[in-house]
C-alpha positions as CSV (number, residue, x, y, z in Angstrom):
1,M,0.0,-0.1,0.1
2,E,2.9,2.3,0.8
3,E,4.4,1.7,-2.7
4,L,1.0,2.5,-4.2
5,E,1.0,5.9,-2.4
6,R,4.4,6.8,-3.5
7,M,3.4,5.9,-7.1
8,R,0.3,8.1,-6.8
9,D,2.6,11.0,-5.6
10,R,5.0,10.5,-8.5
11,L,2.1,10.5,-11.0
12,D,0.7,13.7,-9.5
13,N,3.9,15.5,-10.1
14,I,4.3,13.9,-13.5
15,L,0.8,15.1,-14.5
16,I,1.6,18.8,-13.3
17,A,4.9,18.6,-15.5
18,K,2.8,17.4,-18.4
19,M,0.2,20.1,-18.0
20,M,2.9,22.7,-18.0
21,H,4.5,21.2,-21.2
22,D,1.2,21.2,-23.0
23,Y,0.5,24.8,-21.8
24,G,3.8,25.7,-23.7
25,K,5.7,26.5,-20.5
26,P,7.8,23.2,-19.5
27,L,9.3,23.2,-16.2
28,P,13.1,23.8,-16.2
29,G,15.5,21.0,-15.5
30,S,16.4,22.4,-12.0
31,C,12.7,21.5,-10.8
32,F,12.6,18.1,-9.0
33,F,10.3,15.9,-6.8
34,T,10.8,13.0,-4.5
35,P,8.6,9.8,-4.5
36,E,6.8,11.3,-1.4
37,S,6.3,14.7,-3.0
38,Q,2.5,15.7,-2.2
39,Y,1.1,19.2,-2.8
40,E,2.2,20.6,0.6
41,A,5.8,19.4,0.2
42,V,8.4,22.0,-0.8
43,E,10.0,19.6,-3.3
44,S,6.6,19.1,-5.1
45,L,6.3,20.6,-8.6
46,F,3.1,22.5,-7.6
47,Q,4.6,25.6,-6.5
48,P,7.4,26.0,-9.2
49,A,4.6,25.3,-11.8
50,L,2.3,28.0,-10.5
51,E,5.3,30.6,-10.4
52,L,6.2,29.5,-14.0
53,L,2.6,29.7,-15.2
54,F,1.9,33.2,-14.0
55,S,5.6,34.5,-14.1
56,A,5.3,35.7,-10.4
57,S,6.3,34.7,-7.0
58,V,3.4,32.9,-5.2
59,E,2.6,33.1,-1.5
60,F,1.6,30.1,0.4
61,E,0.2,30.2,3.9
62,D,-0.8,27.1,5.8
63,D,-3.1,26.8,8.8
64,D,-2.6,23.3,10.1
65,M,-5.4,23.8,12.9
66,E,-8.0,24.3,10.1
67,E,-6.3,22.0,7.6
68,T,-6.3,24.7,5.1
69,R,-3.7,26.3,2.7
70,C,-4.3,29.5,1.1
71,I,-2.4,30.6,-2.0
72,T,-2.0,34.1,-3.2
73,I,-1.2,34.4,-6.9
74,P,-0.6,37.8,-8.4
75,V,-2.3,38.4,-11.7
76,S,-1.9,41.9,-12.9
77,E,-3.9,41.2,-16.1
78,L,-7.0,41.1,-14.1
79,M,-6.8,45.0,-13.7
80,T,-7.4,45.4,-17.4
81,L,-10.6,43.3,-17.4
82,R,-14.2,44.1,-17.0
83,E,-16.3,42.7,-14.2
84,E,-18.2,40.5,-16.4
85,Q,-14.9,38.9,-17.8
86,K,-13.7,38.5,-14.3
87,A,-17.0,36.7,-13.4
88,V,-16.3,34.3,-16.2
89,L,-12.9,33.5,-14.8
90,A,-14.3,33.2,-11.3
91,D,-16.7,30.5,-12.6
92,I,-13.8,28.4,-13.7
93,V,-12.2,28.3,-10.3
94,S,-15.2,28.7,-8.1
95,S,-14.7,25.2,-6.8
96,F,-12.5,22.1,-7.2
97,E,-12.1,18.7,-5.8
98,D,-9.4,15.9,-5.9
99,P,-11.3,12.8,-6.8
100,L,-8.6,10.5,-5.4
101,G,-7.8,12.3,-2.3
102,E,-9.5,14.6,0.1
103,L,-8.6,18.0,-1.1
104,W,-11.1,20.4,-2.1
105,G,-11.5,24.1,-2.3
106,E,-12.3,27.2,-4.2
107,A,-10.7,30.4,-5.6
108,E,-11.7,34.0,-5.7
109,V,-10.7,36.4,-8.5
110,G,-9.5,39.8,-7.0
111,D,-8.6,43.0,-8.7
112,D,-5.1,41.8,-9.3
113,Q,-4.8,38.4,-7.8
114,L,-6.2,35.0,-7.5
115,Q,-6.7,33.7,-4.0
116,V,-6.8,29.9,-3.9
117,T,-7.9,28.1,-0.8
118,I,-7.2,24.4,-0.6
119,N,-8.9,22.4,2.3
120,G,-8.1,18.8,3.4
121,V,-5.0,16.9,5.0
122,W,-3.8,15.0,1.9
123,G,-4.5,14.7,-1.7
124,Y,-3.1,15.4,-5.2
125,S,-2.4,18.9,-6.5
126,S,-2.8,17.9,-10.2
127,S,-6.6,18.3,-9.7
128,V,-6.0,21.9,-8.5
129,M,-3.3,22.6,-11.0
130,K,-5.7,21.5,-13.8
131,C,-8.3,23.9,-12.6
132,I,-5.8,26.8,-12.4
133,V,-4.4,26.1,-16.0
134,R,-8.0,26.3,-17.2
135,F,-8.3,29.7,-15.6
136,K,-4.9,30.8,-17.0
137,K,-5.9,29.6,-20.6
138,K,-9.2,31.7,-20.4
139,L,-7.4,34.8,-19.2
140,D,-4.7,34.3,-22.0
141,E,-7.5,34.3,-24.4
142,M,-9.2,37.4,-22.9
143,M,-6.0,39.1,-23.0
144,K,-5.7,38.5,-26.6
145,G,-9.1,40.1,-27.1
146,V,-8.0,43.1,-24.9
147,C,-4.8,43.6,-27.0
148,A,-6.8,43.4,-30.3
149,E,-9.2,45.9,-29.1
150,N,-6.3,48.2,-28.1
151,G,-4.5,47.6,-31.4
152,A,-7.7,48.6,-33.3
153,H,-7.9,52.0,-31.7
154,A,-4.2,52.7,-31.9
155,G,-4.0,52.6,-35.7
């Protein structure tokens, strides 16, 4: 059973690396994980992937008493979006759940940040990452529209 858990942890990190590769931002060779790397572990690929995805330093805050982890992700592009666009993004990250573990949570879209709250003691961060990557893809799509609108007015 212990070996099965380690294999799931490895798979979780491999899935995160695959998502980043598919997104077009492969993790650098300096990133590593150990067989026991779960989402809360420093050597997990979760934090480096988030930081690469948003090109920003991501802040993690743990509350062991509440079994909660809060992640603040700076997203300056949000300042250029209309409220209805932010609402679309908020729907994407409004809730998520890890089907193999006991992690669940939600995220709130702010004026210039994404505030992610993960609840639970153990689980696999690839489920959370999948939701955040969907958010980032939609944000990228919206930003292309904003750039196109601005370009049309400039010329």
